[in-house]
BAMAR-30625 format. One record per residue (C-alpha): residue number from 1; residue in one letter; chain; z, x, y negated. Coordinates in Angstrom, 3 decimals. Layout:
N
+-----+------+-----+----------+----------+----------+
! seq ! type ! mol !        w !        u !        v !
+-----+------+-----+----------+----------+----------+
! NUM !    a !   A !        Z !        X !        Y !
...
+-----+------+-----+----------+----------+----------+
//
This chain:
151
+-----+------+-----+----------+----------+----------+
! seq ! type ! mol !        w !        u !        v !
+-----+------+-----+----------+----------+----------+
!   1 !    m !   A !   24.921 !   87.566 !  194.323 !
!   2 !    a !   A !   25.563 !   84.968 !  197.004 !
!   3 !    s !   A !   27.168 !   87.554 !  199.245 !
!   4 !    l !   A !   29.643 !   88.349 !  196.483 !
!   5 !    a !   A !   30.945 !   84.754 !  196.706 !
!   6 !    i !   A !   31.861 !   85.365 !  200.356 !
!   7 !    f !   A !   34.649 !   87.674 !  199.208 !
!   8 !    l !   A !   35.528 !   86.341 !  195.759 !
!   9 !    a !   A !   35.991 !   82.693 !  196.740 !
!  10 !    p !   A !   38.748 !   83.323 !  199.324 !
!  11 !    i !   A !   40.483 !   85.827 !  197.034 !
!  12 !    s !   A !   40.434 !   83.284 !  194.186 !
!  13 !    a !   A !   41.695 !   80.553 !  196.512 !
!  14 !    i !   A !   44.577 !   82.655 !  197.814 !
!  15 !    i !   A !   45.658 !   83.579 !  194.283 !
!  16 !    a !   A !   45.414 !   79.940 !  193.134 !
!  17 !    a !   A !   47.280 !   78.560 !  196.151 !
!  18 !    d !   A !   49.997 !   81.192 !  195.823 !
!  19 !    f !   A !   50.552 !   80.442 !  192.139 !
!  20 !    w !   A !   50.213 !   76.648 !  192.049 !
!  21 !    v !   A !   51.201 !   75.439 !  195.519 !
!  22 !    v !   A !   53.453 !   78.071 !  197.100 !
!  23 !    k !   A !   55.348 !   79.437 !  194.104 !
!  24 !    k !   A !   54.991 !   76.304 !  191.944 !
!  25 !    k !   A !   54.126 !   78.462 !  188.903 !
!  26 !    n !   A !   57.432 !   80.385 !  189.114 !
!  27 !    i !   A !   56.875 !   84.128 !  189.362 !
!  28 !    d !   A !   58.826 !   87.275 !  188.571 !
!  29 !    i !   A !   56.475 !   88.976 !  186.119 !
!  30 !    p !   A !   58.301 !   92.342 !  185.864 !
!  31 !    s !   A !   58.366 !   92.551 !  189.671 !
!  32 !    l !   A !   54.573 !   92.369 !  189.755 !
!  33 !    y !   A !   54.483 !   95.867 !  188.282 !
!  34 !    r !   A !   57.124 !   97.511 !  190.451 !
!  35 !    r !   A !   56.205 !   99.657 !  193.410 !
!  36 !    r !   A !   58.967 !   98.169 !  195.558 !
!  37 !    g !   A !   59.238 !   94.828 !  193.791 !
!  38 !    r !   A !   59.805 !   91.315 !  195.093 !
!  39 !    y !   A !   56.145 !   90.903 !  196.090 !
!  40 !    r !   A !   55.873 !   94.010 !  198.285 !
!  41 !    y !   A !   56.093 !   91.950 !  201.498 !
!  42 !    h !   A !   56.533 !   93.684 !  204.857 !
!  43 !    g !   A !   54.837 !   97.068 !  204.749 !
!  44 !    g !   A !   53.000 !   96.136 !  201.554 !
!  45 !    v !   A !   50.839 !   93.484 !  203.258 !
!  46 !    n !   A !   51.097 !   89.728 !  202.928 !
!  47 !    w !   A !   49.969 !   88.748 !  206.427 !
!  48 !    r !   A !   49.452 !   85.109 !  205.356 !
!  49 !    a !   A !   46.889 !   86.201 !  202.771 !
!  50 !    a !   A !   45.169 !   88.529 !  205.255 !
!  51 !    v !   A !   44.818 !   85.748 !  207.849 !
!  52 !    a !   A !   43.501 !   83.292 !  205.245 !
!  53 !    l !   A !   41.005 !   85.893 !  204.007 !
!  54 !    l !   A !   39.696 !   86.636 !  207.510 !
!  55 !    i !   A !   39.350 !   82.955 !  208.401 !
!  56 !    s !   A !   37.454 !   82.300 !  205.175 !
!  57 !    i !   A !   35.142 !   85.297 !  205.395 !
!  58 !    g !   A !   34.401 !   85.227 !  209.143 !
!  59 !    p !   A !   31.974 !   82.277 !  209.369 !
!  60 !    n !   A !   29.977 !   83.555 !  206.378 !
!  61 !    l !   A !   29.247 !   87.023 !  207.762 !
!  62 !    p !   A !   26.444 !   85.983 !  210.152 !
!  63 !    g !   A !   24.682 !   84.158 !  207.320 !
!  64 !    m !   A !   24.990 !   87.206 !  205.091 !
!  65 !    a !   A !   23.578 !   89.410 !  207.851 !
!  66 !    h !   A !   20.620 !   87.032 !  208.201 !
!  67 !    a !   A !   20.083 !   86.968 !  204.408 !
!  68 !    v !   A !   20.011 !   90.771 !  204.260 !
!  69 !    t !   A !   17.863 !   91.186 !  207.389 !
!  70 !    p !   A !   15.885 !   87.994 !  208.146 !
!  71 !    s !   A !   14.806 !   89.323 !  211.557 !
!  72 !    i !   A !   18.404 !   88.904 !  212.767 !
!  73 !    r !   A !   18.835 !   85.466 !  214.306 !
!  74 !    v !   A !   22.358 !   84.103 !  214.240 !
!  75 !    g !   A !   21.842 !   80.438 !  215.059 !
!  76 !    t !   A !   23.032 !   77.498 !  213.039 !
!  77 !    i !   A !   26.164 !   79.225 !  211.747 !
!  78 !    e !   A !   23.999 !   80.783 !  209.043 !
!  79 !    d !   A !   24.008 !   77.374 !  207.334 !
!  80 !    i !   A !   27.617 !   77.884 !  206.249 !
!  81 !    y !   A !   26.350 !   80.770 !  204.135 !
!  82 !    d !   A !   24.494 !   78.239 !  201.964 !
!  83 !    i !   A !   27.848 !   76.766 !  200.913 !
!  84 !    s !   A !   29.754 !   80.042 !  201.064 !
!  85 !    f !   A !   31.729 !   79.506 !  197.863 !
!  86 !    m !   A !   32.854 !   75.992 !  198.797 !
!  87 !    w !   A !   33.756 !   77.041 !  202.341 !
!  88 !    g !   A !   35.493 !   80.227 !  201.248 !
!  89 !    f !   A !   37.539 !   78.605 !  198.494 !
!  90 !    s !   A !   38.546 !   75.450 !  200.366 !
!  91 !    s !   A !   39.350 !   77.159 !  203.663 !
!  92 !    g !   A !   41.239 !   79.995 !  201.971 !
!  93 !    f !   A !   43.275 !   77.567 !  199.852 !
!  94 !    v !   A !   44.169 !   75.296 !  202.778 !
!  95 !    v !   A !   44.897 !   78.045 !  205.319 !
!  96 !    y !   A !   47.084 !   80.027 !  202.902 !
!  97 !    s !   A !   49.011 !   76.911 !  201.835 !
!  98 !    v !   A !   49.581 !   75.804 !  205.441 !
!  99 !    l !   A !   50.706 !   79.254 !  206.590 !
! 100 !    n !   A !   53.191 !   79.415 !  203.718 !
! 101 !    y !   A !   54.450 !   75.928 !  204.503 !
! 102 !    f !   A !   55.315 !   76.843 !  208.097 !
! 103 !    w !   A !   56.226 !   80.534 !  207.556 !
! 104 !    p !   A !   57.342 !   80.891 !  203.923 !
! 105 !    a !   A !   58.094 !   84.258 !  202.391 !
! 106 !    t !   A !   61.454 !   83.098 !  201.047 !
! 107 !    e !   A !   62.172 !   86.433 !  199.355 !
! 108 !    t !   A !   59.350 !   85.740 !  196.881 !
! 109 !    l !   A !   60.371 !   82.186 !  195.930 !
! 110 !    i !   A !   62.379 !   81.745 !  192.741 !
! 111 !    e !   A !   63.531 !   78.700 !  190.756 !
! 112 !    s !   A !   62.097 !   79.632 !  187.362 !
! 113 !    t !   A !   59.723 !   82.180 !  185.909 !
! 114 !    i !   A !   61.229 !   85.535 !  184.989 !
! 115 !    r !   A !   59.284 !   86.748 !  181.995 !
! 116 !    d !   A !   61.152 !   89.869 !  180.923 !
! 117 !    e !   A !   64.216 !   91.832 !  181.896 !
! 118 !    m !   A !   65.451 !   93.118 !  178.584 !
! 119 !    t !   A !   64.189 !   93.238 !  175.052 !
! 120 !    f !   A !   65.672 !   94.468 !  171.793 !
! 121 !    v !   A !   66.111 !   91.985 !  168.958 !
! 122 !    n !   A !   67.376 !   93.496 !  165.712 !
! 123 !    g !   A !   68.682 !   96.498 !  167.657 !
! 124 !    v !   A !   70.641 !   94.348 !  170.122 !
! 125 !    e !   A !   69.840 !   94.186 !  173.848 !
! 126 !    v !   A !   68.794 !   90.663 !  174.800 !
! 127 !    f !   A !   68.546 !   89.832 !  178.498 !
! 128 !    n !   A !   66.185 !   87.147 !  179.715 !
! 129 !    d !   A !   67.324 !   85.355 !  182.858 !
! 130 !    g !   A !   64.144 !   83.300 !  183.191 !
! 131 !    l !   A !   65.020 !   80.653 !  180.639 !
! 132 !    e !   A !   62.830 !   79.873 !  177.658 !
! 133 !    v !   A !   65.408 !   81.265 !  175.179 !
! 134 !    p !   A !   66.917 !   84.658 !  176.044 !
! 135 !    l !   A !   70.696 !   84.861 !  176.399 !
! 136 !    k !   A !   72.766 !   87.673 !  174.891 !
! 137 !    k !   A !   75.221 !   89.523 !  177.136 !
! 138 !    t !   A !   78.285 !   91.147 !  175.654 !
! 139 !    p !   A !   79.581 !   94.536 !  176.893 !
! 140 !    d !   A !   82.099 !   92.717 !  179.114 !
! 141 !    m !   A !   79.106 !   90.832 !  180.674 !
! 142 !    k !   A !   80.003 !   87.428 !  179.225 !
! 143 !    i !   A !   76.970 !   85.326 !  178.468 !
! 144 !    l !   A !   76.753 !   83.979 !  174.937 !
! 145 !    e !   A !   74.760 !   80.911 !  174.012 !
! 146 !    p !   A !   71.375 !   81.518 !  172.395 !
! 147 !    e !   A !   71.452 !   81.953 !  168.663 !
! 148 !    t !   A !   69.588 !   79.371 !  166.656 !
! 149 !    s !   A !   67.767 !   80.648 !  163.653 !
! 150 !    s !   A !   68.660 !   79.024 !  160.375 !
! 151 !    v !   A !   65.843 !   78.835 !  157.902 !
+-----+------+-----+----------+----------+----------+
//
């Protein structure tokens, strides 16, 4: 079970850092499900996440090798394996945040969360532009103010 933390801690850290630090909780939810959406990155790989993952996993691998086969001697680096979750999470979080600070993926940064593209309310198309209350668009593309419900 300890070897599972070697991989899960950095993955959790990268996801947490991306959501809370890099994107400041503003994501394009519909784009998450598109094949060629906003979060495709270059060639489908976020190189910042890959670098953070490798840096977080690397020092734990000798300790995992020693835990699986005790006859393998790897020196004192095997001690990092004892704190693999703390090392993996903290290093992954910091490395990913720093890489995004210096080399941001500006195409993925938005000002507010986009929750939905279009929904139907009482048979009328309602477009959501990321605000809490969806705005209605008329056929001539004029934006109307949100309707308030009277009870």
